[in-house]
N, C-alpha and C positions, 0 to 999 in steps of 0.2 A: 799590562796591556792585553786586553782580550782581542783575539783575532777570529773572524768568522769567514769561512770559505763560501763562495757562491759558484755553482756550476751553471753556466749559461749555455744551454744547448740550442743554438739558433738554427736558422735555415741553411746556412752555408758553412758554419764552423761551430766548434765548441771552445769556450773559454772557461778557465778557472781563475777567479780573482779573489785575493785575500784582502779584507777590509779591517781596519782597526776600529777602536771604540768611537772615534770621531767621524767614522764613515769615510775615511780616506783610504786610497789604494796602497797596500803594502807590497804586493807582488801580483803578477798575472802571467798567464801563458795561453796561447791560442793555437788551435790546429784546425785547418779546413778539412772538409770531407767531400766526397764526390757527389755531384748532381747527375742523376740519371734521367734521361728523356727518351724512353723507349718508343714513344709514338707522339705525334702532335697532341697537345693537351694533357699529356701524362707526365708527372714528375714523381720520382721515387728516390729514396735514400736507402743505403745499406745500414740497417740498425746495428749490425756488428761493428761497422766502421765508426758509427757514432759512439758506441761504447768504448772502442779503442781510443778515440779522441778524448773521451772523458778520462780514461785511465792515464793517458799520456800527460794531459795538462794538470790533472789532479796530483799525479806523482811529482811533476816538475815543481809545482808551487809548494806543495806540502814538504817536499824534500829540502827546500831552501829556507823554510820558516825556522826561527830560533825558538819558538814555543809551540806547544800543541794547540791547535784551534779549538775554540769552544763548541763549534757546531758547523754543519753544512746546510746551506740552502740550495734549492734547485729551481731554476726557471727554464722555460723551454718554448720552442716553436709550438704553437697550439694547433689543434685539429689534426695534425699528422698522427697516423695510427700505426701501431706495431702489433703483429701477432707472433707469439712464440710458444715453445714447448715448456711446460712446467718442469718436465723431467730433465731435459737436456739444456734448457736456457738458450736454445738456438732459435733464431728467427725462422718463421715458417713462410715468409714472403717478404719481399722488400717493403720497407715502410712507404705508405702512400702519403704524399706530402699535402699540406694544406692548399697549395697552389693547383693541385691536380683537378682536372675537369672531366674525368672519364665517366662520372655518374650524372652528368648534366641531364641526359635524357630521362634517367630514372627519377630525378628530382622534379622535372617538368611533368612527368606522368603522375607522380604523387600529388602534385598541386592540382592537376586536372581532376584527380580522383577526390579532391576535397580535403586533403590532409593538412593543408596549411594552417587553418584555424587551431587545430590541435597542437601543432608544432609551436606556433606563436604563443599560445596560452601557457603551455607547460614549460617551454625552454627559453622564450624571449628571442628566438632566432628565426630565420627564414629557411625555406626549403631551397638549399643551395649546396652544390657539391663541395664547397669550401669546408663544410662541417664534417664531422667524423662518421656519422651513422651510415651514410650511403657508401662510404669507403669500406667500412667494416662489412657491410652487406655484400659488396662486390668481392671482397676477399673470400667470403664464405660461399658465394654462389659461382663466381667466375675464376677466382684466384687459386683454387685448390686447397684452401685452408679448411680443415675438417673440424667441426664442433665435437666436443667431448671433454672428459675430465682433465685431459692433459693440456687443454688450450688455455692460454692467457692472452687477453686483449687489453690494449691500453694506449694512452698517448705517450709521448716520448719521456715525460717525467716518470711515469710508472715503470717504463723499461729501465731507466737509469736506477731508480730505487731498487728494483728487483735485483739488478746486478751488484749494486753497492752492498746490499744485504746478503749476498750469496743465495738469492732465491727464497729467502725467508719471508719477505714482505711484498705483497702485491697491493699497492695503495696509490692513490692520487689525492689531489685536493679538490675543493669545490669549484675553483675557478676553471680548472682543466675539465672536470666532469661536465661543467655547464656549457662547454663548447662542443660536446659530442652530438647534440640533438637527441640525446637519450636520457637526460637528467632534468628532473622537475626542479627549477630554481626557486620555487616557492616552498615546496615540501622538503627540499634538500635530500632527495633520494632518487635512485634510478627508477625510471618510469616503466612499469611493466607493459603498458599499452604501446609505447613507442618502441621498446625493445622487440615486442612481437611484430610490430609493423615492419621493422627492418630485419627481422630474423636474427637478432643478436642475442645469444644466450647470456642472461644476467649473471650466471655463475662464472662466466669467463671474464667479467669486468672487475676492475680493482675496487677495493674498499675506499669510500670517500671520507676524507678527514678534513678538519679545519686547516687553513693555510699556514697557520703557525701552531706547532705542536710536535708531538713525538711520532715520527714515522719509522722508528727503528734505529739501528746503529750499523755502522759499516762492518763488513766481514773481513777476515784476514786476507782475502784475495784483493780487496780494494787497495788502490795505489797509495792511499793516505794511511793505511794500516787499520787495524780493527778498533771497534769500540767508539768511533766518533759519532755523536748524535746527528741524525738527519732530522732537522727541526723546522724546516720551512719549505713550502712548495707553492709556486704560483705560475700560471701562464705568463709569458713574457710581457704582454701589455698590462696585465694586472700588477705584475711586479714593478713595472715602470711607473704606474700610477702611485703605488705605495712608495717607491723610491723618490718620487717627486714630492712626497709629503702632501699629497692632495687628499687630505683627511676630512675636509668639510664639504657638504653639499654645494655644488656649483663650481668646485675646483675642477680644472680640466688640464689635460696634457695631450701632446701629440708626439709620437715616436716616429721619426723618419728613418725607417730601415729599408729592408727589401720592399715592403709595403709601408703604408702609413696608417697609424691607428690612433684615432682621437677617442679618448675616454673622458666622460664627465661623471664625477661622483654625484649621485642623486639620493644618497642617504640609505636608511635601513628599511624603508618601506618599498615593497616591490611595485614599480610603476606599471601602468598599462602599456601594451605594445605601442611603439611610436613608428609612424610611417617612415620607411626607408632606413630605420636604425635598428640596432640590436639592443636588447636588454640583457645584461650579463651580471654575474656575481663579481664585484670588484675584489673582494676577499671575504673570507669567513674567519673571524676571530672568536674563539670559544664556540658558542652556538649562535652568534649574531652575525648575519650576513650584512655586508654593505653592497649596495647595488650601483651599477653604472650604466649609462647609455654609451653605446659605442658606434663609431663609424669606421668601417674597415675599408681601406683603400688598398687594392691588391698590388699596385706597382708604382713605386716612387724611385727608391734606389735601384730597383730592377731595371728601370728605364736607363739609368746611368750605366749599369752593367751592359745593357744592350748596345748603347753607343760605343762602349769600349770593345766588347767581344763580338757583337754582331756587325756593326758598321765600321769599327776601327777608326773612328774620328778622334778618339782620345786613347792614350796608352795606359793611363791610370785614372781611377775615379776621382782622385784629388785634383785633376786638371780641369774638371767641369766648370768650376766657378770662374777661373781665369779666362777660359775660352768663351763662356757666356757673356763676360763683361767686355769682350772685344766689339760688341755691337750695342747700340743704345736701345734697340727694340728687335723683335723677331720679324718685323715687316709684315705682320699679319699672319704669321705661321703659328699653328697650334699643334702640339703633339699630344694625342690622347693615348696613354700607354695601357690600353686594354688588352694586353697580351693574353691574359687568362680570364677575360671577361671583366665586367665592372662590378665593384662592390657597392658600398653605401654611397649615396642613398638610392642608387639606380637598380642594383641587383639584377644584372643582365649577364648570365653566363655565356650568352651567345655574342656579346659584343667583342670586337677585336680592335687591335691597335690601329691608329690612323694618324697621318700627318696631312693637315689641310692647309691651304693658303700658299702653297709653294709657287715661287716665281723663278725666273732665270737669275734673279739676284740673291736667291737663298743659298747660304753656304753653311759651313760647319758651325760657325758661331751662332747663327740664327737657330739652327736645330738644337744646339746645346742650350741656348737660352730658353727655347720652348720647353725643353725637358725640365729645366729648373722651375719655370713658371707653372708647369703642370702640377708640381708639388703643392704650390700655394693655391691654385685653383681647386684642386681636388679636396684640399683641407677646407676651403670655404664651402664647397658643396655640403660637407658633413656638418660643419659648425652651424650653418644656416638651418639645416634640418633639425639640429638639436634645439636651436632657439625657437623654431616653430613648434616643436613637440613639447617643450617645457614652458614656453611663454617667457623665458628668462634668457637674455643674451649671455654669452660667455663673457666674464669680466676681464679675463686675461688668459693667455695660453702659455703653459710651461712646456718646453720642448727638449727633446733629447734625440739620440740616434745619430748615425753617420752624417747625414746632410745638415744637421743642426749647427755644424761648424761654419756653415756659409752665412756670414753676416748679411750679404746682399739678398740671399733667399729669405732670411728672416724678416728683412725690411719689406720685401715683396709681400710676405705673409701678413705682416702687420697692416700694410696698406690695404690689402684685400679684406681683412677681417674688421678693420677699424678699431682694433684693441691692441694693447701692448703684448708683445711676444717675448717671453723671458727664457733665457738659457742659463742653467745653473753652472757653477764652476766645475762640479763633477758631473759629467754627462753620462756616466755609466749607470743610468737610473735603473735599468732592468736588473742587472746583477746586484746593484745596491739594494733594490727592493727585496730580492730573495734573501740577501744577507740580513736585512732588517727583520724580516719575518722569522728567520731562524734565530737570530740573536734575541729577539723579543721573547721567544719561547724558553730560552735558557738563561735569561736575566742579564744579558750583555747590555741591553737597553731596557729601562723600566717601563716605558710607555711610548705611545705615539707622539705625545707632546715633546718628549725628549728627542725623538727622532726628528721631528719638525725643526728643532733648533739647529740642526746641522745643515739645513738647506741654505746655500749662499748663491747670490746672483752673480753671474759673470758678464752677461750682455743682455741689454733690453732694446728691442726695436719698437719705436713709437710711431703710430700711423701719421702720415703727413696730412696736410690740409687739402681739402677738395676731394670729393669722392667720384666726380664725373668720369675722369679717365679710367680709373680702376673698374668702375661699374660697366663702362662700355666694353673694356677688354673682357670682363667676366661674362658679359652677355654673349660675346663672340665665342668664348670658350664653351658655353652651354650649347651653342649651335654646333660646334665641332663634336661635342660629345654625342649629340643626336645622330650625327653622321656615322658614328661607330657602332651604334646599337643594332642588335639582331643581325649581325653580319654572317655569323656561322649558323649552321643548322644543328639544333639540339639532338 
């Protein structure tokens, strides 16, 4: 039995999961790391703490396995950036997280200066502080990071690979490179003009490789021991699309995590930019890219965390569904969780969270239900934009992530979309996708067709009859979203 390890470096924790040949979990370990909020709108991580979490979980799982793993795959929170010294392997600044909004004014200025068409054409992205380029620029201009031969820059995956290989390999894959706003997703290379625009030295960036292939081998200092092939890398949402076996154009998935991310496979031809959506590399196998349309929602699970940690109306995230079901409706209350702005299809970094429709009858249950319903509404925002862009409605939606365990939320989602929503038996699609990419490279799985054969349905929500009530509620949601827009000053 061949076992593949997946390191899943998420926004709040690191997990190492071992998968067997059938794609089932053999063992796992998880370690949370600290969230730093030095100022409003700023979110940072300690890159050294992330690496310590990798070592801890990797050592725990590999130490319990009865056989040597065939390979390691890495998946990671995207857009988060790390700067470190090549000589000492020490971080030069806290990692700036994808949620961070400190460069909103800079992005707005670049858009006023006419840079948006260049960014859209080359990268498929929009000018938003969500992406890596303006974060790297800030590190180099405001954060005290000095350019030079000693400097290494990268996303979290490249930081992990650097440490796993003892500083021998500075590499990333095309999915992560494609989220930096510095990578030409058509030419599949770092773009000199964009690097110049943001003042990012190309020589400090990692080598870009296919998502499945040889990224080097672990060093003796790695907790799993030396010589283990690192054979797959993908950003978390791309890995989830792969793990959901969404290999055909038109296949779509949504991951309900800290944020929600809807990706639709659109094939091997680069599509033109779509209004309100991102065009991204789904994965790069050999020299052939598969592209996807993406809708990025910044806060879904984050809203549940806020109800727990900010308002204290629940003690654990798992309580949200039971509390939400204590009422039949929100009574006209809508929660727009724009804590760090709005992503797709609105792209408003100055939007802020709002609760509208409050009355004296509003209680904990109504607010909890509004948070759950917001997950479904925000996903509909994105899916409708995708249908408008492609001319083809989504046939069904495969789901994963923490909130996908809520059957009632998935039913709300199906009712809002008017299509079936499917949850697989194994919901660890992100880590599984990283394992599949690594195992594909070393022969554990011979093909994507073999991988697709492992997907099994656990739960399916089918839309109910009659669209009028759901459409009325959705129209009210859109009115609530408008109230939240342009609240802060860029």
